[in-house]
C-alpha positions in Angstrom: 47.3 94.8 291.8 44.2 92.8 292.5 44.0 89.4 294.2 43.3 87.8 290.8 46.4 87.3 288.7 46.6 88.7 285.2 46.2 85.1 283.8 43.6 82.9 285.4 45.6 79.9 284.4 49.0 79.2 285.7 52.1 79.3 283.5 54.5 76.4 283.8 58.2 77.4 283.5 60.6 75.8 281.2 62.8 72.9 282.1 66.6 73.1 282.1 66.5 76.8 282.6 68.9 78.9 284.7 67.6 80.3 288.0 69.4 83.2 289.7 68.4 85.2 292.8 70.1 88.5 293.5 69.7 90.2 296.9 71.0 93.6 295.8 68.6 96.5 295.4 70.4 98.2 292.5 71.8 96.0 289.8 71.8 95.2 286.1 71.9 92.0 284.1 73.7 92.4 280.7 74.1 89.9 278.0 76.1 91.5 275.2 76.3 88.2 273.1 72.8 87.0 273.9 71.7 83.8 275.7 71.7 80.1 274.9 69.4 79.1 277.7 66.3 80.5 279.3 67.2 82.6 282.4 64.9 83.3 285.3 66.0 86.3 287.4 64.4 86.1 290.9 63.6 89.0 293.3 62.5 88.0 296.8 59.3 89.4 298.3 60.0 90.7 301.9 58.3 92.8 304.6 61.2 95.3 304.6 59.8 98.8 304.0 62.9 99.7 302.0 61.8 97.0 299.4 58.5 98.8 298.7 58.7 99.3 294.9 60.7 97.9 292.0 61.4 99.5 288.6 62.6 97.2 285.9 63.8 98.4 282.5 64.2 95.9 279.7 66.4 96.7 276.7 66.0 94.7 273.5 63.8 92.1 275.1 61.4 90.5 272.6 59.3 88.4 274.9 56.0 90.1 275.8 55.1 87.8 278.7 58.2 88.1 280.9 57.1 89.0 284.5 55.6 86.4 286.9 54.7 85.9 290.5 55.3 82.5 292.0 56.0 80.4 295.1 59.6 79.0 295.1 58.9 75.6 296.7 61.5 73.6 294.7 65.3 73.5 294.6 67.5 73.1 291.6 70.0 70.4 292.4 72.7 71.6 290.0 72.7 75.2 290.9 71.5 74.7 294.5 69.0 77.6 294.0 65.4 77.8 294.7 63.0 77.6 291.7 59.3 77.7 290.8 57.3 75.1 288.9 54.6 77.5 287.8 53.6 81.1 288.2 51.1 83.8 287.3 51.8 86.5 284.8 52.3 90.2 285.9 53.3 91.4 282.4 50.2 93.6 282.2 52.1 96.2 284.3 54.7 96.6 281.5 54.4 99.5 279.1 56.6 100.6 276.2 59.2 103.2 277.1 60.4 106.1 274.9 63.8 105.4 273.4 66.2 107.0 271.0 67.5 103.5 270.0 66.6 99.9 270.7 63.3 98.6 272.1 62.7 99.5 275.7 60.0 98.6 278.2 59.6 99.4 281.8 57.5 97.9 284.6 56.7 99.4 288.1 55.6 96.9 290.7 54.5 97.5 294.3 56.2 94.6 296.1 54.4 95.2 299.4 51.0 95.2 297.8 51.8 92.0 295.9 52.9 90.4 299.1 49.7 91.4 300.9 47.4 90.2 298.1 49.3 87.0 297.4 50.8 85.8 300.7 51.8 82.5 299.3 54.1 84.1 296.7 57.8 84.3 297.6 59.4 85.7 294.5 58.9 87.9 291.4 60.3 86.1 288.3 61.7 87.9 285.2 62.1 85.6 282.2 64.8 86.1 279.5 64.4 83.7 276.5 67.4 82.5 274.4 68.4 85.1 271.8 71.4 86.1 269.7 70.9 89.8 270.3 72.3 91.8 273.2 69.8 92.0 276.1 69.9 94.1 279.3 67.7 94.3 282.4 68.1 97.1 284.9 66.7 96.6 288.4 65.9 99.3 291.0 64.3 98.4 294.3 63.5 101.5 296.4 61.3 103.1 298.9 58.8 105.4 297.2 59.2 108.4 299.5 62.9 108.4 299.2 62.8 108.8 295.4 60.5 111.8 295.3 62.1 115.2 294.8 60.0 118.3 295.7 61.0 121.7 294.4 59.3 125.0 294.0 59.0 126.6 290.6 61.6 129.4 290.0 60.1 132.8 289.4 60.1 133.9 285.7 62.6 136.7 286.2 65.1 134.6 288.1 68.6 134.3 286.5 69.9 131.5 288.7 69.5 127.8 288.5 67.7 126.1 291.4 69.3 122.7 292.3 66.7 120.0 292.8 69.1 117.1 293.5 72.8 117.4 293.7 73.5 113.7 293.0 71.5 110.6 292.3 72.3 107.1 293.7 74.7 105.1 291.8 72.9 102.4 289.7 69.4 103.9 290.3 67.1 104.2 287.3 64.0 105.8 288.8 63.2 109.2 290.3 60.1 111.4 290.5 60.2 115.2 290.8 57.2 117.2 291.9 57.2 120.9 290.9 55.0 123.1 293.1 53.5 126.5 292.0 53.9 125.5 288.3 50.3 125.8 287.2 49.9 128.8 284.9 50.1 129.1 281.1 52.6 131.9 281.1 55.1 129.9 283.1 58.0 128.1 281.4 61.0 126.3 282.9 64.2 124.6 281.8 65.0 121.1 283.3 68.7 120.3 283.3 70.2 116.8 283.8 74.0 116.7 284.0 75.7 113.3 284.1 78.5 112.7 286.6 80.9 109.7 287.2 79.9 107.7 284.1 81.3 104.2 283.7 80.9 104.5 279.9 80.8 107.2 277.4 77.2 106.7 276.2 74.2 107.1 278.3 70.4 107.2 277.8 68.0 109.1 280.1 64.3 109.9 279.6 62.3 112.6 281.4 58.5 112.5 281.1 56.3 115.4 282.3 52.8 114.6 283.5 50.2 117.3 284.0 47.4 115.8 286.2 44.8 118.4 285.3 45.3 118.2 281.6 45.2 114.5 280.5 47.1 113.8 277.2 49.4 116.8 277.6 52.5 114.8 278.6 55.9 115.6 277.1 59.0 113.5 276.7 62.6 114.6 276.5 65.8 112.5 275.9 69.2 113.1 277.4 72.1 111.4 275.7 75.7 112.0 275.0 74.6 113.7 271.8 71.6 115.5 273.2 72.6 117.7 276.2 70.1 120.6 275.7 67.7 121.1 278.6 64.1 120.0 278.6 61.6 122.8 278.1 58.6 122.6 280.4 55.5 124.4 279.2 51.8 124.0 280.1 48.9 123.9 277.6 46.2 124.5 280.2 46.2 126.4 283.5 45.1 124.8 286.7 41.9 126.2 288.2 41.5 126.8 291.9 39.5 123.7 292.5 42.5 121.7 291.3 45.1 123.6 293.3 46.3 120.5 295.2 47.7 118.9 292.0 51.2 119.4 290.8 53.2 118.7 287.7 55.2 115.5 288.1 58.4 114.7 286.2 59.4 111.0 286.0 63.0 110.1 285.2 64.3 106.8 283.8 68.0 107.1 284.2 70.9 105.1 282.8 72.5 103.2 285.7 75.9 103.8 284.3 76.1 107.4 285.6 75.2 109.6 288.5 73.3 112.8 287.7 72.5 116.2 289.1 69.1 117.7 288.4 68.3 121.4 288.4 65.5 123.8 287.3 65.9 127.2 285.6 63.5 129.9 284.5 63.2 130.4 280.8 62.3 134.1 280.1 62.2 133.7 276.3 59.8 130.7 276.6 57.7 132.8 279.0 57.3 135.4 276.3 56.6 132.6 273.8 53.9 131.2 276.1 52.2 134.5 276.5 52.4 135.1 272.7 51.0 131.6 272.0 48.1 131.6 274.4 47.2 135.2 274.9 48.0 136.8 271.5 44.3 136.8 270.6 43.6 138.9 273.6 45.5 141.7 271.9 42.5 142.3 269.6 40.2 143.8 272.3 43.0 145.8 273.7 43.8 147.3 270.3 40.1 148.1 269.9 40.0 149.7 273.4 43.0 151.9 272.6 41.4 153.1 269.3 38.2 154.0 271.1 40.1 155.9 273.8 42.1 157.8 271.2 39.1 159.0 269.2 37.4 159.9 272.5 40.4 162.1 273.3 40.2 163.8 269.9 36.5 164.6 270.4 37.2 166.1 273.8 40.0 168.2 272.3 37.6 169.4 269.6 35.4 170.8 272.4 38.1 172.4 274.4 40.7 173.5 271.8 38.7 173.6 268.6 41.0 171.1 267.0 42.2 167.6 267.5 45.7 166.4 267.7 47.3 163.5 265.8 46.6 159.9 266.8 50.0 159.5 268.5 49.4 162.4 270.8 45.8 161.3 271.4 47.0 157.9 272.4 49.7 159.3 274.7 47.2 161.6 276.5 44.0 159.7 276.4 44.8 156.0 276.1 46.1 155.2 279.6 45.5 151.9 281.3 45.1 153.1 284.8 41.3 153.0 285.2 40.3 151.0 282.1 42.4 147.9 282.9 41.7 148.1 286.6 37.9 148.2 286.2 38.0 145.5 283.5 40.2 143.2 285.7 37.9 143.6 288.7 34.8 142.9 286.6 36.4 139.7 285.2 37.5 138.7 288.7 34.0 139.0 290.0 32.5 137.1 287.1 35.2 134.4 287.5 36.2 134.5 283.8 39.9 135.0 284.6 40.6 132.6 287.4 43.9 131.5 285.8 45.0 134.8 284.3 48.2 136.3 285.7 47.7 139.6 287.6 50.0 141.7 285.5 49.1 140.2 282.2 46.4 142.8 281.3 48.9 145.6 281.8 51.4 143.8 279.5 48.7 143.2 276.9 47.7 146.9 277.0 51.3 148.0 276.6 51.9 145.6 273.6 48.6 146.7 272.0 49.5 150.3 272.5 52.8 149.7 270.7 51.1 147.9 267.8 48.6 150.8 267.2 51.5 153.3 267.6 53.5 151.5 264.9 50.5 151.2 262.6 49.7 154.9 262.9 53.4 155.7 262.1 53.3 153.5 259.0 50.0 155.1 257.9 51.4 158.6 258.4 54.6 157.7 256.5 52.6 156.0 253.8 50.4 158.9 253.2 53.2 161.4 253.3 55.6 159.4 251.0 53.4 157.5 248.7 50.1 159.3 249.0 50.1 161.0 245.6 51.4 157.9 243.8 48.8 155.7 245.5 46.0 158.2 244.7 46.8 158.3 241.0 47.2 154.5 240.7 44.0 153.7 242.5 42.1 156.3 240.4 43.5 154.7 237.3 42.3 151.3 238.5 38.8 152.6 239.3 38.5 154.6 236.1 39.6 151.6 234.0 36.7 150.9 231.6 34.7 153.9 233.0 34.2 157.4 231.8 36.0 160.3 233.3 32.7 161.8 234.5 32.1 158.7 236.6 35.5 158.9 238.1 35.0 162.5 239.1 31.6 161.7 240.5 33.1 159.0 242.7 35.8 161.4 243.9 33.5 164.3 244.7 30.4 162.4 245.9 31.5 160.1 248.7 27.9 159.2 249.5 27.7 157.5 246.1 30.6 155.2 247.1 28.8 154.4 250.3 25.6 153.4 248.4 27.6 151.3 246.0 29.4 149.5 248.9 26.1 148.8 250.6 24.6 147.5 247.4 27.5 145.2 246.7 27.7 144.0 250.3 24.0 143.1 250.2 24.5 141.0 247.0 27.8 139.3 248.1 29.3 139.6 251.6 29.4 142.2 254.3 33.2 142.3 254.3 33.2 143.2 250.6 31.5 146.5 251.4 34.0 147.2 254.1 36.9 146.6 251.6 35.4 149.1 249.2 35.0 151.7 251.9 38.6 151.1 253.0 40.0 151.6 249.5 38.0 154.7 248.9 38.9 156.1 252.3 42.6 155.6 251.5 42.1 157.7 248.3 40.4 160.4 250.3 43.2 160.6 252.9 45.9 160.8 250.2 44.0 163.5 248.4 43.5 165.5 251.6 47.2 165.3 252.4 48.1 166.3 248.9 45.9 169.4 249.1 47.3 170.3 252.5 50.9 170.0 251.3 50.1 172.2 248.3 48.8 175.0 250.6 51.6 174.5 253.1 54.4 174.5 250.6 53.1 177.6 248.8 52.8 179.6 252.0 56.2 178.5 253.1 57.8 179.5 249.8 56.1 182.8 249.9 57.2 183.7 253.4 60.8 182.7 252.6 60.7 184.8 249.4 59.5 187.8 251.4 62.4 187.5 253.8 64.9 187.1 251.1 63.7 189.8 248.7 62.7 192.1 251.6 59.3 193.2 250.3 57.7 195.4 252.9 55.1 197.6 251.3 51.6 196.4 250.5 51.9 197.7 247.0 54.9 195.5 246.2 53.0 192.5 247.7 50.0 193.2 245.5 52.2 193.6 242.4 53.8 190.3 243.1 50.5 188.5 243.5 49.2 190.2 240.4 52.2 189.1 238.4 51.9 185.5 239.7 48.2 185.4 238.7 48.8 187.0 235.3 51.7 184.5 234.6 49.4 181.6 235.5 46.6 182.9 233.3 49.0 183.4 230.4 50.1 179.8 230.6 46.5 178.7 230.6 45.7 180.8 227.6 48.6 179.4 225.6 47.3 175.9 226.1 43.7 176.5 225.3 43.0 180.1 224.5 39.5 179.5 223.2 38.1 177.6 226.3 39.8 179.4 229.1 37.4 182.3 229.4 34.3 180.1 229.2 35.6 177.7 231.9 36.6 180.6 234.2 33.2 182.2 233.8 31.5 178.9 234.6 33.2 178.5 237.9 33.1 182.1 239.1 31.7 182.5 242.5 28.5 184.3 243.3 29.1 187.4 245.3 26.1 186.8 247.5 27.2 183.2 248.3 30.7 184.3 249.2 29.5 187.0 251.5 27.1 184.7 253.3 29.9 182.1 253.8 32.3 184.8 254.9 29.9 186.1 257.5 29.0 182.6 258.7 32.6 181.9 259.5 33.0 185.0 261.7 31.7 184.5 265.3 29.6 187.1 267.1 31.7 189.8 268.7 31.2 192.2 271.5 31.3 196.0 270.8 35.0 196.2 271.7 36.0 193.2 269.6 34.0 194.4 266.6 36.2 197.5 266.3 39.3 195.3 266.3 37.7 193.0 263.8 37.0 195.8 261.4 40.6 196.7 261.5 41.7 193.3 260.4 39.2 192.9 257.5 40.5 193.4 254.0 39.1 196.5 252.2 36.3 196.2 249.7 38.5 196.5 246.7 40.5 193.4 247.6 37.3 191.4 248.2 35.7 192.5 244.9 39.0 191.8 243.1 39.0 188.2 244.2 35.2 187.7 243.8 35.5 188.5 240.1 38.3 186.0 239.6 37.9 182.3 238.6 38.4 180.4 241.8 37.2 177.0 243.2 36.0 177.5 246.7 38.3 180.2 247.8 36.9 180.6 251.3 39.6 180.3 254.0 37.6 177.8 256.1 37.4 175.3 253.2 41.1 174.4 253.2 42.2 171.0 254.4 43.7 171.2 257.9 45.8 168.8 259.8 43.0 168.5 262.3 40.8 166.9 259.7 43.6 164.6 258.6 44.2 163.4 262.2 40.5 162.8 262.8 39.9 160.9 259.6 43.1 158.8 260.1 41.7 157.6 263.5 38.4 156.7 261.9 40.2 155.0 259.1 42.2 152.9 261.6 38.9 151.8 263.3 37.5 150.9 259.9 40.6 149.0 259.0 40.6 147.1 262.3 36.9 146.2 261.9 37.6 144.9 258.3 40.5 142.8 259.6 38.2 141.2 262.2 35.7 140.3 259.4 38.3 138.7 257.1 37.2 135.1 258.0 33.8 135.8 256.5 35.4 137.2 253.4 37.5 134.0 253.0 34.4 131.9 253.4 32.6 133.9 250.8 35.5 133.6 248.3 35.8 129.9 248.9 32.1 129.3 248.2 31.8 131.9 245.4 31.9 129.2 242.7 28.7 127.7 244.3 26.9 131.0 245.1 27.9 134.7 244.8 25.9 135.4 248.0 27.0 134.3 251.5 23.8 133.1 253.0 25.0 132.9 256.6 27.0 136.1 257.1 27.5 137.1 260.8 29.2 140.3 259.7 26.5 141.6 257.4 24.6 143.9 259.9 27.8 145.2 261.4 29.2 146.0 257.9 26.1 147.8 256.8 26.0 150.0 260.0 29.7 150.9 259.5 29.3 151.7 255.8 26.4 154.0 256.6 28.3 155.8 259.4 31.4 156.3 257.2 29.3 157.6 254.3 27.7 160.2 256.6 31.0 161.2 258.1 32.3 161.8 254.6 29.3 163.9 253.7 29.1 166.2 256.7 32.7 167.4 256.5 33.8 166.0 259.9 35.3 166.9 262.4 33.2 169.6 263.8 34.3 171.5 266.9 32.3 172.9 269.9 29.5 170.4 269.5 27.0 169.8 272.3 27.2 166.7 274.5 30.9 166.1 273.8 31.6 165.4 277.5 28.7 163.0 277.7 29.9 161.2 274.5 33.4 160.9 276.1 31.9 159.1 279.1 30.0 156.7 276.9 33.1 155.9 274.8 35.0 155.3 278.0 32.4 152.8 279.1 32.5 151.1 275.7 36.3 150.7 276.0 35.9 149.0 279.4 33.1 146.8 278.0 35.3 145.8 275.1 37.9 144.4 277.5 35.3 142.6 279.7 33.1 141.0 277.0 35.9 140.2 274.5 37.5 137.9 277.2 34.4 135.6 276.7 33.8 136.1 273.0 36.0 138.0 270.5 33.2 138.6 268.1 31.8 141.2 270.4 34.6 143.6 269.3 32.7 144.2 266.1 29.7 145.5 268.0 31.8 147.9 270.2 33.6 149.4 267.1 30.3 149.8 265.3 28.7 151.4 268.3 31.6 153.8 268.5 31.2 154.9 264.9 27.4 155.2 265.3 27.8 157.5 268.3 30.3 159.7 266.6 28.1 160.0 263.5 25.1 160.9 265.6 27.1 163.4 267.6 28.3 165.2 264.4 24.8 165.2 262.9 23.3 167.0 265.9 23.6 170.5 264.4 21.4 169.4 261.5 18.7 168.5 264.0 18.6 171.8 265.8 21.3 171.2 268.4 23.4 174.3 267.9 27.1 174.5 268.5 28.5 175.9 271.7 29.5 179.5 271.8 33.2 180.1 272.3 34.2 182.2 275.3 35.4 185.8 274.8 39.0 185.0 275.9 39.3 182.3 273.2 37.7 184.5 270.6 40.1 187.3 271.2 43.1 185.2 270.4 45.0 185.5 267.1 43.6 182.3 265.8 40.0 183.6 265.6 40.5 186.1 262.9 42.7 186.0 259.9 44.6 189.0 258.7 44.4 190.5 255.2 47.6 188.8 254.2 46.4 185.3 255.3 43.1 185.7 253.5 44.8 186.8 250.3 47.3 183.9 250.6 44.6 181.4 250.7 42.7 183.0 247.9 45.8 183.0 245.8 46.5 179.4 246.7 43.0 178.3 245.6 43.5 180.3 242.4 46.6 178.4 241.5 44.8 175.1 242.3 42.1 176.0 239.9 44.5 176.9 237.1 46.5 173.7 237.7 43.3 171.6 237.5 42.2 173.2 234.3 45.6 172.5 232.8 45.4 168.9 233.8 41.9 168.6 232.3 43.0 170.2 229.0 
């Protein structure tokens, strides 16, 4: 309040008005039937430190200019009360007050300051004009320090209420509460106001939360006889260390008809809601980090065990937060990018992201296992609609052609379009791989069960059973198309030289002792010649689909799917502007999409995964560094996740292409070579040959 009044010109008060002076500090003036005369309510200015502040709430008062300062130098003869002839307006200190019903305004005046700046003033005047409506004024004169409640914020896992004030003063309308240590986004509290000793049934209280470091983020809550739920206190911006002296302030405007108790309580559901609201986007880099760590673990398993486990096992053994989260947290702390981030939040985000990837992998495994064959047939029908059968077979057997098509379409439209094409075709490949694996697995299982039931023990009986099975299949084929069967079988017969080269390439070099054991396990020449002369489609044992391949490709597919999800905004922009131009001129995802498409196409063509590759350990260290960098950089900019995922696929592709550039595979140690998994028995080789034979016959039947 400055020395100059709000109005430079004095305001003369009305004649024949009622003047009343009340010396109480807490009182209310209520006119339920309205007023016939103008009323001036007077509050004396004193030097008493208890009369420091005054809060006045007006209810249903229409006059906008209703507070004045004046010098009471006259006396009303009729009422024998002091009065003022003129005064200066102080109504500029009035502001509208939130209300459920009726018009409310409130004014806060520093009486001591007014007295110092205007020593000639003796009273503060509150004017009530004549009206037929009910009017009420609530007065509260108080010392500022005695109306401030200080309370520490309860911890988020506390299950008990913290009482801030057991009981307010009777007739008081103003209180301020300061909450310390309430300055982080993840915090959430419940504010409870419980009325006590009310003189009437209805009451109206308002609580307003002010956040000093975030202007405009105030919140208001009403407490009435119909609204008794607590006030939820949440922050929209964390306080930085330079602002650590500031605290959240809650201002109460109470109904003088009641006494109240005020308490705070931690709200754990709201804490989870705050974390989900403000930190959910941070799950994206953590999901990408877990996928990178999982594929890293699979690559290391290929080097040590010769096979890779499923994604769930790879996540359990390789995607651990101990070092990754710790190093990323320290790097962010040193850079100052997480000044307001809770200490345990990265661990929580890693756990949630781990669960998300786990559930996604379970859904993918279940989808491929349950609906793989159906989805494969439906998608092929969609692709082959309007195209020839030769084109469909070419797309299915030449993955590189699909990659070229995706890159071409992405260059003409949008980068994310190429990623969508790759995703669709990859899903077809995965379903087909699983279908082939199930065919082999089921046939071998049925054969073993049949052997145990029937009790076939001699090799002659086994050969007779196989021969009967093949003869029966051939007879069915001949019944369907007797004229074309011989020609088709002759066309796909294997070259004996090619088969021997492949068979010798699959067998590792042996020592003199192991060679003798190997010769014992090889099938005799008559068996080999018998199957070389038959119509089979890739009968070599090493060509069968294994679970290791499915696990590896499923992880790569998840990385591709995640990268496509990150680029969906560009796809939406392209689709929105397609009517103007089929090409998205400003496409931030174009280069990333092209790199990913090239890498996936190469991975399809080289029959990944390959075991015992050189530099697997070095690649594991690089991928580990990429996972840490993903957590660090994505805190600043989420778009960098694309670059880390693309870099992961590029490194994996280069690593698997090394044998084609002269970097030979590592030689397996003798103790691993001597295990039962290195060589297949005659029975296993014949089983796989027979399985492939049945596949060829079934394919020919479908084509006919």
